[in-house]
N, C-alpha and C positions, 0 to 999 in steps of 0.2 A: 260231669259232662260226658266222659268216656263211656260210663256205664249206660247212660241214657241213649247214646248213639248206638251202643251194642244192642240195647233192647229194641231200638228202631229197626236195626238190621235184622233182628230175629223176627220181628213182625213181618218184615218184606219176605224173609225166607219161608215163613210159615204159610203165607199166602202168595206163592210163586206165581200161579196163574193169574190171579187178579192183579198183582203187582206188574207183571210183564204186560198184561193188557192194557193197564192204565199208562204205563210208560210208553207203550207203543201209540196209543191215541194221543197222548200229550206231545210226543215227538213229531207226530204228523201235524198237529196244531202249531207247534213252534216253527217247524219247517215252513209251513204255509205263511206264517207271519213273517219269517225272514224272506221268503220269496216275493211277498208283496212289497216289502221295503225295497228289495232289489229292483222290482219291476218299476216302482215309482221313481227310484233314483235313475233308472235307465231312461224312463220318459223324460225326466228332467234333463238328462244329458242330451236326448234327441231335440228337445226345445232349445237348449243352449246352442247346439250345433246349428240349428236352423237359423236362430237369431244371428249367429256369427256369419252365416252365409247370405243372410238378407242384405240387399244393398239397393241404392238409389241408382239409376242410370239416367244421366242428364244429356239429351241429344241436342246438338247445336246446329243452327242454320248454316247452309253451305257458304254464305258470305261473311260468316262470322270467323275471323282469322284465329290461327293457332295461338298467336301472342295473347289475344284477348282471352282465350279459353285458359291459357296457362296463368294469366293474371288472376282469374277467378280461382283456379286451383290453389295458387299460392296464398291467397286470401284465406280460403277455407281450411287449409292445412293448419292454421293457427287456432281453428275453432275447437274447444274442448269437447264438443259433442261428437266429432268425427275421429274414427280410429284410423282408417285407410282411405286415401283418394287417389285414384290412378287415372291418368289421361290415356284415352285410346284414339289414336289418329285415324284417318280415313284408311291408310294403307294397312294399319294394324287390324282395323274392323274387317277389311277384305280378307286378310289372312285367316282370321278366326272364322269368318263366314265360309271361306274355301275348305277349311279343315272340317267344319261341320257337315258340309255338303259335298265332300269329296267324291261321294258315289253318285252324284247328279251332275255329270258333265255338261248336259244341255243347259241346266240352270246356270252354271258357272260362266258359260259363254255369253250369256245375256247380261251379266252383272259385272260392273267395274268398280274400282276403289272410288271413282269420282261420284258416284251416286249414293254411297254409304255415308251417313253422318259421322262426324267426330263426336266423342262423348267423354264424360267423366263418370267413372264407377265409384261410388262412395258407400263405405261401410261405417256404421255408427257404433259407438261403445255401448249403447243401449237401444234396443229396438224401438222404444217410445219416441226416440227423436226422429225417426224415419219420416213420419207424416209431417212434422214441423219443417224439416229441411226441405221436403218435396214442395211444400207451399212457397218456401223462400225462392227455391230455384226456378219454379214455373214463372215467376214474375220477373226474372232477370232478363236484360236485353241480350238477344242473340239465342235464347233458349227456345227451341222448336217443341220439345216434349220431355216430360219426366215420367219415368216408369219404375214401379216396384210392386212386388206381390204382396200388398197389404192385406187383402181378403184371404189368401192363403194362410198367412201367418196368424191372422186373428182367429180364423176357424180352428187351426191347429191348437192355439192357446185355449180356445174355448173347450174343445173336446178333452184336452189334457187336464183342464181344471175339473171337468165333470168325472174324469177318471180318478183324480186325486181324491175327490169327495167320496166317490164310491169305494175306492181303495182304503181310505182311512176309516170309513164306516165298517168295512169287512174286517179291518184290523181290530177295531173295537169289539166286533162280534167274536172273533176268534179269542181275544183276550178273556172275554166273559166265559167263552166255552172252556178255556183252560182253568179258569177260576172255579168253574162249576165242577169240572171233572175231579180236581183236588178235593173239593167239598164232599162230593158223593163218594169218592174213594175212601176217605177217612170216616165218613159216616158208616159205610159198609164195614169197615175194620172195627170201628168202636161198637157197632151193633153186635158183631161176631164175638166181641170180648166183653159183652155186657156183664156177664156173671163174674168174670175175673176182675174186671174193674170195681164192681160193687164190693167184692171181698177185699180188695186193696183199700178201699175207702173205710170199710168196717174195721180193719185192723190198724187204722191210723195213718195210711199213707198220705202225704201231702198232696195238695193240688198240683204243684210243680212236678212232683215224682210221677203223677199220673199222666199229665198232659204233655210233658216235654218230648217223650218218645214219638208221639203223634206229630208234633210240630216238626221234628227232625226228619221224620219220614216224609212229610209233604215237602220239605226243602230238599230232600234227596230226589224225590220224583221230579221236582222242578229242574234241579241241576243236571240230573242225568238226561232227561228228555231233551232239555234246551242244549246241552253239550253235544248229543248225538246230531241234533238238527244243525248245530253250528259246524260240526265236522263235515257234514254232507254239503253244506254251502260252501265251505272252504274248498273241498275237492272240486266242486262245480266251478268255482273261480279259478282254480289251477288249469282245469280243462280249457276254460274260456281264454286264458291267458296264453296257453300252449298253441291254441288254434289260430292266435293272432288277432282275435277280435278285440275291440275296445283298446286299440294301441295308444290312444290319447288319454286313456283312463276314464274314470266316471266323474262327470261334473256334478258339483253340488249346486243346486239352483239358488240356494240362500246365500252362497258366497260366490260373487261374480268372479269368473276367471280361475276359480280353484278346481283342480282336478286331483283325483286320488287313484292309485294303482288298484286294480280289481282285487288283488290278493290282500292287500292292505285293508281295502274296504270290507272283504269278507272276514278278516281277522277282527276288525273293530266291531263288525256286526255280530259275530260269534260271541265276543266278550259281552257285548250288550244284551244278548239274548240270554246268556247264562245268568247275568246279573238279574235280568228281569225274571228269568224262570225261578231262580232261588228266591227272589223277594215274593213272587207270586205264590210260590210254594208255602213260604212262611205265612204270608197273609191269609191264604186260603185255609191252611191247616189251623192257624190260631183262631180264626173265626169259627171253623167247624167244631174244634174242641169245646170253645165257650158256648156254642149253640147246643151241641149234643150231649155235652157232659154238665151243661148248665152252671158254668163257673161265672 
């Protein structure tokens, strides 16, 4: 194996320009792959954050007492669908209103706590429960209105789904490009060594002896290019961490409530890229050798 790896390295050294060109193209390809994974993950993080901020606001009639509202609050605190439920009194609503409109003194003079409704602010454990709960609350005695930004959330999820499909399609395209690059790289190398390989076969060299250096060469291209891409992604994650962005980490959409530190995420992604790069190099080179050497 050591001799075969040495022969693969010799092949790379003899074709320095070709090897560097292909490593550069593959590095860009793997970097784009990694960046798409990151963008998809960040979009998922944004969706999860939006879902965590989405809430139902239940406004009550003026003649509905605080005790009645708190009774409803206590009842729904036991509901497994609800994550957080807060009571906002008339005075608290006026304080919030005053803070928001502190630069509008004329408006504040015309508004008092008595005309603002008391309310319950409700956040659910899963965004799908918002509509169901909104329907339940609107039919309760004493409820004047129920509001939540259903349309905004649904549109955001729709466009994010479109983005996922487009992103994964592009990922598949770049994977195919990486595979094709390895195939054509080894094809060029094999064609350049056609006479040498023919002589080796004539003097009795085994199929393994002839093909293994090319397989190792493809794996090296995959490891080196994906490794460089992984290092660049890791450096980017360090910059993002130092800048203070993503303080709460990256949320994984398929694991509710789970977040991962950006640097840890970049490390895991880099390792996966290298594993994928090595495997793609092995697969592409193996098929190339079989196809062009006719094994």
